C-alpha positions in Angstrom: 75.2 -105.4 -23.7 73.4 -106.4 -20.5 70.9 -104.2 -18.7 73.3 -103.2 -15.8 75.9 -102.0 -18.3 73.4 -100.1 -20.3 72.1 -98.4 -17.2 75.6 -97.3 -16.2 76.4 -96.0 -19.7 73.1 -94.3 -20.4 72.3 -92.9 -17.0 68.8 -94.6 -17.2 68.0 -96.7 -14.2 67.5 -100.5 -14.7 64.0 -99.9 -13.3 63.1 -97.4 -16.0 64.7 -99.7 -18.7 62.4 -102.5 -17.5 59.5 -100.1 -17.6 60.3 -99.2 -21.2 60.4 -102.9 -22.0 57.0 -103.5 -20.5 55.5 -100.6 -22.5 57.1 -101.8 -25.7 59.0 -98.5 -26.0 62.5 -100.0 -25.9 62.6 -103.8 -26.1 66.0 -105.5 -26.1 66.8 -107.3 -29.3 67.8 -110.5 -27.6 68.1 -112.5 -24.5 71.0 -114.5 -23.1 70.9 -118.2 -22.4 70.1 -117.2 -18.8 67.2 -115.1 -20.1 68.8 -111.8 -19.3 68.0 -108.8 -21.4 70.6 -108.0 -24.0 70.7 -104.7 -25.8 72.1 -104.0 -29.3 73.7 -100.8 -30.5 70.3 -99.9 -32.1 68.5 -100.5 -28.9 70.9 -98.2 -27.0 70.5 -95.5 -29.7 66.7 -95.8 -29.3 67.1 -95.3 -25.5 68.9 -92.1 -26.1 66.1 -91.0 -28.5 63.5 -91.7 -25.9 65.5 -89.7 -23.2 66.0 -86.8 -25.6 62.2 -86.6 -26.3 61.5 -86.8 -22.6 63.8 -83.9 -22.0 61.4 -81.8 -24.2 58.5 -82.7 -22.0 56.8 -85.4 -24.1 54.9 -88.1 -22.3 55.9 -91.8 -22.9 52.8 -92.2 -25.0 53.7 -89.3 -27.2 57.2 -90.6 -27.5 55.9 -94.0 -28.7 53.8 -92.3 -31.3 56.7 -90.1 -32.4 59.0 -93.2 -32.8 56.6 -95.7 -34.3 54.2 -93.6 -36.5 55.9 -92.8 -39.9 53.2 -90.1 -40.5 53.9 -88.4 -37.2 54.7 -84.6 -37.6 56.4 -82.9 -34.7 55.4 -79.3 -35.5 51.9 -79.4 -33.8 53.2 -81.4 -30.8 56.1 -79.0 -30.3 53.7 -76.0 -30.5 51.6 -77.7 -27.8 54.6 -78.3 -25.7 55.6 -74.6 -25.9 52.1 -73.5 -24.9 52.0 -75.9 -21.9 55.4 -74.9 -20.8 54.5 -71.2 -21.0 51.4 -71.9 -18.9 53.4 -73.8 -16.3 56.0 -71.1 -16.1 53.3 -68.5 -15.7 51.7 -70.5 -12.8 55.1 -70.8 -11.2 55.9 -67.1 -11.6 52.5 -66.3 -10.0 53.4 -68.6 -7.1 56.8 -66.9 -6.8 55.2 -63.5 -6.6 52.8 -64.7 -4.0 55.6 -66.1 -1.9 57.6 -62.8 -2.2 54.5 -60.8 -1.3 54.1 -62.9 1.9 57.8 -62.7 2.6 57.7 -58.9 2.3 55.4 -58.6 5.3 57.8 -60.4 7.5 55.0 -62.5 9.0 55.5 -63.4 12.7 53.1 -66.4 12.5 50.7 -68.3 10.4 47.8 -66.0 11.1 49.8 -63.2 9.4 50.5 -65.5 6.4 46.8 -66.4 6.1 45.7 -62.7 6.2 47.9 -61.9 3.2 46.9 -65.1 1.3 43.2 -64.1 1.9 43.9 -60.7 0.4 45.6 -62.3 -2.6 42.6 -64.6 -3.2 40.2 -61.7 -2.9 42.2 -59.7 -5.4 42.1 -62.7 -7.8 38.3 -62.9 -7.6 36.4 -62.5 -10.9 33.8 -60.5 -9.0 34.5 -56.8 -8.8 32.6 -56.4 -5.5 34.6 -59.2 -3.9 37.9 -57.6 -5.0 36.8 -54.2 -3.6 35.7 -55.9 -0.3 39.1 -57.5 0.0 40.9 -54.2 -0.4 38.6 -52.3 2.1 38.5 -55.1 4.7 39.7 -53.8 8.1 43.4 -54.3 8.2 45.4 -55.6 11.2 48.0 -52.9 11.8 50.5 -55.6 12.9 50.3 -57.1 9.4 51.5 -54.6 6.8 49.9 -55.0 3.3 52.7 -55.5 0.7 52.7 -52.5 -1.5 54.0 -54.6 -4.4 50.8 -56.6 -4.2 48.6 -53.5 -4.3 50.6 -51.9 -7.0 50.4 -55.0 -9.2 46.7 -55.1 -8.7 46.1 -51.5 -9.5 48.0 -51.8 -12.7 45.8 -54.6 -13.9 42.4 -53.5 -12.5 39.7 -52.5 -15.0 36.8 -51.8 -12.7 37.0 -48.0 -11.7 35.5 -48.6 -8.2 38.0 -51.3 -7.4 40.8 -49.3 -8.9 39.9 -46.3 -6.7 39.9 -48.5 -3.6 43.3 -49.9 -4.6 44.8 -46.4 -5.1 43.4 -45.4 -1.7 44.9 -48.5 0.0 48.2 -48.0 -1.8 48.5 -44.4 -0.6 47.5 -45.5 2.9 50.1 -48.3 2.9 52.9 -45.8 2.2 56.4 -47.3 2.0 57.7 -47.9 -1.4 54.5 -47.7 -3.4 55.9 -45.3 -5.9 58.8 -47.7 -6.7 56.4 -50.4 -7.5 54.4 -48.2 -9.8 57.3 -46.8 -11.8 57.5 -50.0 -14.0 53.9 -49.4 -15.1 54.9 -46.1 -16.7 57.5 -48.0 -18.8 54.9 -50.4 -20.1 54.1 -50.5 -23.9 50.5 -51.0 -22.9 48.9 -47.6 -22.8 46.1 -48.8 -20.4 48.7 -49.8 -17.8 50.5 -46.5 -18.1 47.2 -44.7 -17.6 46.5 -46.8 -14.4 50.0 -46.2 -13.2 49.9 -42.4 -13.6 46.5 -42.2 -11.8 47.9 -44.2 -8.9 51.0 -42.0 -8.7 48.8 -38.9 -8.8 47.0 -40.3 -5.8 50.3 -40.7 -4.1 51.1 -37.1 -4.9 47.8 -36.0 -3.2 48.7 -38.1 -0.2 52.2 -36.6 0.0 50.7 -33.1 -0.2 48.3 -33.9 2.6 51.2 -34.7 4.8 51.5 -38.5 4.6 49.6 -41.6 3.9 45.8 -41.5 3.7 43.9 -42.1 6.9 41.4 -44.9 7.3 38.6 -42.4 7.4 39.4 -40.8 4.0 37.5 -43.4 2.0 36.0 -43.0 -0.5 38.8 -41.1 -2.3 37.9 -38.1 -4.4 37.5 -39.3 -7.9 39.0 -37.6 -10.9 37.5 -37.2 -14.4 39.5 -40.1 -15.5 37.9 -42.3 -12.8 34.4 -41.6 -13.7 34.7 -42.3 -17.4 37.2 -44.2 -19.5 37.1 -41.3 -21.9 37.3 -38.7 -19.2 40.7 -37.6 -20.4 40.6 -38.8 -23.9 41.4 -36.6 -26.9 38.5 -34.7 -28.3 36.9 -35.2 -31.7 38.2 -31.9 -33.0 41.9 -31.2 -33.6 41.8 -27.7 -32.2 44.8 -28.4 -29.9 47.1 -29.4 -32.7 49.6 -26.5 -32.5 49.6 -26.3 -28.8 52.8 -28.1 -27.7 55.0 -26.5 -30.3 52.9 -23.3 -30.2 53.4 -22.7 -26.5 57.1 -23.0 -26.8 57.5 -20.9 -29.9 54.7 -18.3 -29.5 55.8 -17.8 -25.9 59.4 -17.1 -27.1 60.7 -20.4 -25.7 62.7 -23.2 -27.3 60.8 -26.5 -27.8 61.6 -29.0 -25.2 58.9 -31.7 -25.5 59.7 -35.3 -26.4 59.5 -36.5 -30.0 56.1 -37.9 -31.0 55.6 -41.4 -29.9 58.5 -41.5 -27.4 58.4 -41.8 -23.7 61.2 -40.5 -21.4 62.5 -43.2 -19.0 60.8 -43.2 -15.6 63.1 -42.4 -12.7 64.6 -45.5 -11.1 63.9 -46.1 -7.5 62.7 -42.5 -6.8 61.3 -43.3 -3.4 57.9 -42.1 -2.2 59.0 -38.6 -1.1 57.2 -35.6 -2.6 60.3 -34.8 -4.8 60.3 -38.5 -6.0 56.6 -38.3 -6.9 57.1 -35.0 -8.7 60.1 -36.5 -10.6 58.1 -39.4 -11.9 55.1 -37.3 -12.8 57.4 -34.9 -14.6 58.6 -37.8 -16.7 55.0 -38.6 -17.6 54.6 -35.2 -19.2 56.5 -36.5 -22.1 54.5 -39.6 -22.6 53.2 -40.3 -26.1 49.6 -40.8 -24.7 47.7 -37.6 -24.1 45.7 -39.1 -21.2 48.9 -39.9 -19.3 50.2 -36.4 -20.0 47.0 -34.7 -18.8 46.7 -36.8 -15.7 50.3 -36.0 -14.7 49.8 -32.3 -15.5 46.8 -31.9 -13.3 48.6 -33.7 -10.4 51.7 -31.5 -10.9 49.6 -28.4 -11.1 48.1 -29.2 -7.7 51.6 -29.5 -6.4 52.6 -26.1 -7.8 55.0 -27.5 -10.5 55.2 -25.1 -13.4 56.5 -27.8 -15.8 52.9 -28.8 -16.2 51.9 -25.4 -17.8 52.2 -26.4 -21.5 50.0 -29.5 -21.1 47.5 -27.5 -19.0 47.2 -24.9 -21.7 46.8 -27.7 -24.2 43.9 -29.1 -22.1 42.2 -25.7 -22.2 42.5 -25.4 -26.0 41.4 -29.0 -26.6 38.4 -28.8 -24.2 39.5 -31.9 -22.2 39.0 -31.1 -18.5 39.5 -27.5 -19.5 37.8 -26.0 -16.4 40.1 -27.9 -14.0 43.1 -27.1 -16.2 42.2 -23.4 -16.1 41.9 -23.5 -12.3 45.4 -25.1 -12.1 46.8 -22.4 -14.3 45.3 -19.8 -12.0 46.9 -21.6 -9.0 50.3 -21.7 -10.7 50.1 -18.1 -11.6 49.4 -17.0 -8.1 51.2 -19.4 -5.8 54.8 -20.1 -4.9 56.1 -22.9 -7.0 57.5 -26.2 -5.8 60.0 -25.8 -8.6 61.5 -22.8 -6.8 60.9 -24.0 -3.2 63.0 -27.2 -3.4 65.5 -25.5 -5.6 68.4 -27.7 -6.8 66.5 -30.9 -6.1 64.1 -30.2 -8.9 66.5 -28.6 -11.3 67.6 -32.1 -12.1 64.2 -33.8 -12.2 64.0 -36.2 -15.1 61.6 -35.0 -17.8 61.5 -31.4 -16.4 62.7 -29.2 -19.2 62.7 -25.4 -18.5 63.0 -24.8 -22.2 59.4 -25.7 -22.7 58.3 -22.5 -21.0 61.5 -20.7 -20.4 63.0 -19.8 -17.1 61.2 -17.0 -15.2 63.1 -13.8 -14.7 62.7 -10.7 -12.7 60.7 -8.9 -15.4 58.4 -11.7 -16.3 56.6 -13.8 -13.6 54.7 -17.0 -14.2 51.4 -15.2 -14.3 52.5 -13.0 -17.2 54.0 -16.0 -19.0 50.8 -18.0 -18.7 48.7 -15.0 -19.9 51.1 -14.6 -22.9 50.7 -18.3 -23.8 46.9 -18.0 -23.6 47.0 -14.9 -25.8 49.1 -16.7 -28.3 46.4 -19.4 -28.5 43.7 -16.8 -29.1 45.7 -15.5 -32.0 46.4 -18.9 -33.4 42.8 -20.0 -34.0 39.5 -18.6 -35.3 37.5 -21.4 -33.6 34.9 -19.7 -31.5 34.6 -22.5 -29.0 38.4 -22.6 -28.4 38.6 -18.9 -28.1 35.8 -18.8 -25.5 37.5 -21.5 -23.4 40.8 -19.6 -23.5 39.0 -16.4 -22.6 37.4 -18.2 -19.6 40.8 -19.5 -18.6 42.2 -16.0 -18.6 39.7 -15.1 -15.9 41.3 -17.5 -13.5 44.7 -15.7 -13.7 45.1 -13.0 -11.1 46.8 -9.6 -11.7 46.3 -6.5 -13.7 47.9 -7.8 -16.9 45.1 -10.3 -17.6 42.5 -7.5 -17.1 44.1 -5.5 -19.9 43.9 -8.6 -22.2 40.2 -9.0 -21.3 39.4 -5.4 -22.0 41.0 -5.8 -25.5 38.9 -8.9 -26.0 35.7 -6.9 -25.4 36.4 -5.4 -28.8 37.1 -8.8 -30.5 35.8 -9.4 -34.0 34.2 -12.6 -32.7 31.1 -11.3 -31.0 30.7 -14.4 -28.8 34.2 -13.9 -27.4 33.6 -10.2 -27.0 30.4 -10.8 -25.0 32.2 -13.3 -22.7 35.1 -11.0 -22.1 32.7 -8.1 -21.4 30.9 -10.1 -18.8 34.1 -11.0 -17.0 35.4 -7.4 -17.2 32.2 -6.1 -15.7 32.4 -8.7 -12.9 36.0 -7.7 -12.2 35.1 -4.0 -12.1 32.2 -4.7 -9.8 34.4 -6.7 -7.4 37.0 -3.9 -7.5 34.5 -1.2 -6.7 33.2 -3.4 -3.9 36.7 -3.5 -2.5 37.1 -7.3 -2.9 
């Protein structure tokens, strides 16, 4: 079969067939009397072998080795091809994300495109100071920063200072920042979930302040989780073991927490409204990681969401950010609750389960319920340190009911607890006599 016919039947151009001949990859078996290439059936079969291997990404040199070397084993080469292909796809996916990030800003000219590209290059820098500088660089109000870009960066950032700057910039950008972070709470990587919940908590603070952060609000207020990787990590002791089940049972409530190791699905497309932020943070209360749960609980407590109460009590018992958790319990006991203010909208919040703490009724307000939960923790342990922390947390709760509990604790068998309670009762009595 002559070269033209082979080209038509095989789909390989005559130019490529001549190239294969010059390389010795596929040489025609014979020549016609006019010296034209003439291919046999075996030659055509070899052409199809070459094309098949090319379709796998092999170079012509590798194909020659595969066809000529009897000791050639494909396993290692195929593994290399898989790795190279994955790397190429990763590079192309990164390029696609960059193009989408630029497109999301609806650039009106090349200067706008260059500003976004400059930001992307800065965020990709191996130098943390350079990344932070890129985030904090004065922004052109006419060129919106794509929140997807900021969200992706905050979910992968390890440096606490850069992460704080990114969270500030994300809150400042507004828009659909929350939608871009929700995927982080679904991640199997606990570090990504921790970064996501911190960023969402920052959005909650921004929403509570009445909108996006202003340019003058940098640096953002850091949380305990910002200052130390272990800032919200579980303590060495296991004093808080019975808390989650204990709060629900000892406070006469049905257990409503998620099974160990499970995570409720984050809300889809919740938007960046306060109700949307609360919905996502409420989901995070059921996360399998205690750091995620505690970060969400503190943020929800600041918003007046009582669904955070069980986790806050757990923090007091375990000694992880117990002072801040106690303050949040005091706020929740004394303030109107977001749960009640937005009514039906929060009744259906994903992850919000009234059964954890029971629904408040006319005879039992949230202050009394929180006091009852803390009392139950006092009865559940003989650990002096735990009982002192719980006693100190009781002081944050307003009302007369807590004073009665503190008076009883002045006669506690544990002298350390009795002394702490006595000091606080004396302080309360002094304030009352002074008319405070």
